[in-house]
N, C-alpha and C positions, 0 to 999 in steps of 0.2 A: 368385773371388767373382762376377765378371761372368758367367761361364759358368753358375754355379749359379743366379743370379738370372734369366738368360735361360731356362734350362730350366724353372724354377719358373713363370715367366710363361706359357710355352707350355702347360704342363700345366694350369694353372688356367683358361686360356682354352678349352682343349679340354673340360675337365670342365663348365664353365658352358654352353658351346655345346651339348654333348650332353644336358644336363639341361633345355634349353628353358625357361629362366627367363622369357623374354618371354611365354610362354603363361600363366604364373602372374600376371604383371603385367596381362595382358588380363583374366583372371578377376576380379581385385580391382577392376577398373574403369578401369585406366589405358589410355591409347591405345596402339595397337600401334606400336612404334618403326619408323621408316623404315629404319634400319640395324640388323639383328639382331645384328651383331658389336660394337655400341657398348658394351653392358654388359660382355661378356667382356673386351674390351680395357681398359676402365676398371679392372676388378678386377685384371686381370693387371698393369697398370701400378702399382697400389698394392703388390702383392706384390713386384714388381721393386724398387720404392723401399725397401721394408722390408728387403730383403736387401742391396742395394748400398750403402746409406748406412752401416750399421755396418761393412761391409768397408772402405769408404773411410776411415772414422774410424780404424780399426785400421791401415790402410796409412799414413796421414799421421802417426800416432803413432810408427811405426817409423822414420820419416825423421829424427826428432830435430832438425828445423829449426823453431825456435820462430817465426821470422818468417812462415813459410808454414803450418805445421801448426796453430798455436793459433787464428788467425782462421778457417781452413777447418773445423777441428774444432768450434769454437763454433757456426759457421753450420749444420753438419750436425747437431749435437746439437739445435739449435732446431727444425730441420725434422723430425728424428726424434721429438722430443717433441710436435710439433704434429700428426703423422700420427694418433695415437690419438684426439685430440679431433676431427679432421676426420671420421674414420670414425664416431665416436659421433654427431656432428652429422648425418651423412648417414643413419645408421640411424634416428635420431629423426625426421628428416623423412620417411623412407620409411614408418615405422610410423604417423606422424601422417597421412600421405596416405591410407594404407590404411584407417585408422579413420575418417577424415573421409569418404571415399568410401562406405564401408559405412553409416555413420550417416546420411549424406545420402540414400542410396537407401532405407534402411529408413524414415526419417521421411517421405519423399515418398510411398512406397507406403502407409504407415499413414494419413496424412492424406487421401490420395485415396480409400481404401476406407471411411473414416468419414464421407464426404460433406462434407469441408471445402471443396472447390472449389464444390460446389453452394450451400453456405451463403454463401460470399463472393459468388458470382454472384447469388444472390437479393437481396443487399443493394444491388447495382447500383453499387458504388463504382468498380470497375475494369472496367466493361463487363459484357457478358453472358457469363459463364463457367459458367452453370448447366448447359448441355447439352454441355459439352466433356468429352472423355475424355483421360486421361493418355496422352501419346504421339501424339495426333492431330496431323495436319498443319495448318498455317495458324493456329496459336495465337499470340496476341500476349502473353498473360499467363496463367500457371497459378499460383494461390496456393500450392498444395502444393509445387510445384517451387521456387518462390521461397524458401519456408521451408527446404527442404532445402539450397538453395545457401547460405543464410545460416549454417546449421549447419556446412556444409563449410568456409566461410571462417573461422568462429570457431575450429574445431578446428585448422585449418592455421596460424592465427596463434599458437595455443598452441605448436604444434610449432616454429615459427620462433623463438619466444621462448626455448624450451629449447635449441634448436640454437645460438643466439647465446651462451647461458650456457656451453655446452660449449666454445665457441671463445674464451671469456674476452673476449667483445666486449660490454662492459657497455652501451655506447651503443646498439648495435643491439637489445639486449634491452629497454632502456628505451623505445626507439622502438616496438617491438612491443607493449609494455605500454600505452603511450599510445594506439596505434591500436586495441587491443582495448577499452580504456575508451571511446574515442570511438565505436567500433562499437556497443557496448552502449547508449550514450546515444542514438545515432541510431535504433536499433531501438525502444527504449522510447518515444522521442518520436514516431516514426511510428505506434506502437500508440495513443498518446494522440490523435493527429490523426484516425486512422481511427475510433476510438471516439467522438470528438466528432461526426464526420460521421454515424455510425449513430444516435447519440442525437438529433441535430438532425432527421434524417429521421423518426424515430419520433415526436418531439414535434410536428413539423409535421403529420404525418398524423393524430395524435390531435386536434389543434386543428381541422383541416379536417373530420374526421368528426363531432365532438361539438359544434362551435361553430356560431353563427349566421353571417350574412353579414358582420357587423362583425368578428368574431374571425377569420374565414377570411382576411380581408385582412391580419391581423397574422401569419399563419403563415409567410410567406416571411421577414418581418423577424426572427421568433424563430429560424428555421433559420439565417439568415446570422449572427445574433449568436452563437449557440452554436458555429458553425463557426469564426468569427473568434476567439472566446475559447479554444476547444480548440487551434486552430493556434498562437496566441500561447503557450499553456502548453507545447505540444509543442516548439516551437522554443526556448523558454527552457530546457526540460529537456535539449535537445540541446546547449545551450551555444553556439549559433550567434548571434553578434552580439547580446548581451543589451541593450546600449545602444540599438541601432537598433530592437529590438523594443519596448523601453520607450517610446522616443520616438514610434514609429508608433502604439502603443496610446494614449498620452497625447494625441497629435494627433487621433486618431479620436474619442476621448471629448470633447475640446474642440470639435471640429467639430460633433458631435451637439448639444452644449449650446448653441453659438452658433446653430445652425439652429433649435433649439427656441425660443430667446429671440427670434430674428427673426420666426419664424412667429407666436409669441404677440403680439409687439409690433405687427407690421403687421396681422395678421388680427384682433386684438382691440383695435384702436385705439379704435373707437367705444365698446365696452364699458368700456374703461379710462377714457375721458373721462366717461362717465355715472357711473362709480363715484366719480371725483374730484369731479364736480359735486355728487353726493349728500352727500359728506363736507363740502364747503364749505357747502352749504345747512344741514346739521345743525349746523355750528359757528355760523352766523349766528343760527339760531333759539335756540340756547343763550344767546348774548349778549343777545338781545332779552328773554328771560325773566329774566335776572339784573339788568337795569338798573333797573326799578321798586323792587325790594327795596332797592337801594342808596339811592335817593332817600328812601324811607320811613325808613331808618335815620338819614339826615341830618336830617330834620324832627323827630325825636323829642326831642332835647335842647332845642330852642327851645320846644316846647310845655310842657315841664317847667318851663322858666324863666318862661314866662307864668303857669303855675299858681302858682309861688312869689311872683311879683310881685302877683298878685291877692290872695293870702293876706295879704301885707304891708299892702296897701291896706285890706283888711277889718279887720285888727287896728287900723290907725290910726283908722278910723271908729268902732270900738267905744270906743276911748279918748276920742274927741271926745264921744260920747254920755255917757260917765261924767262928764266934766267938766261938761257942761250940767246934769246931775242934781244934782251937788254944789253948783253955783252957785244953783240954784233952792232947794235946802234951806236954804242960808245966808240967802237973802232971806226 
């Protein structure tokens, strides 16, 4: 069994070396390996293990020594069962790498030919990239290349997640799923922040072009407010320190409100004093107008009583006159 495994290993190494597999890896975008014999030796070692392990299990079973054969056979069976999963995981990673490299290169070239770099450069967010060409030296940032790298990382994370599933490593697969989710949130949050910067610049330029001198002063304030709001929304969408973002945003609004109140209170102190004085003067004039009416109401009952008493006196005088006439008649 050992001789057969050794012969098979040498044959596989010779075939892979003669087929120049490293050239294929260079064509798909991988870097040229420093040791050309690394890949043939790796595959040859896998073939050797696939042959020698079943032979070793059969040899241990023929010994009929339970204390030795059963633990060793169980261990070799575990290794033998794990080898197909390892091979499948390696193939998944290799295919994912090839697809990711191809998709990244295709997406980068497509965005570069459609003028994506010039459009981002004209916005002026990441510096002047308008006149740069793909592959030029001295570049600090190329938008199309960054998008291609993001696509490469996303596809590679998918491959790692599937590879961990093949290895029955649920924890690793869960970690890759969380990393992929976080990667998507960061990407969309960055898009929101960039969009807010673009909108803020557009609104500020529109105000500066169409407004008068007073509104032009407010253009930087509007731009900063839109950028701050977009940044807060983007960071919250990323899920990065929600409590800190809420606290910072609340403190910012509170500071603006306090500053406005202090500016109005200190700057408009004279106006506020005049307004209060006018209110007090109006209240005093209202009191002066209502006081005579109250005195007139108080004198009205007394005059009525006087008129009643005068009527009584008049009736008494009439009675006196009647008595005098009766006395004269009797006489």
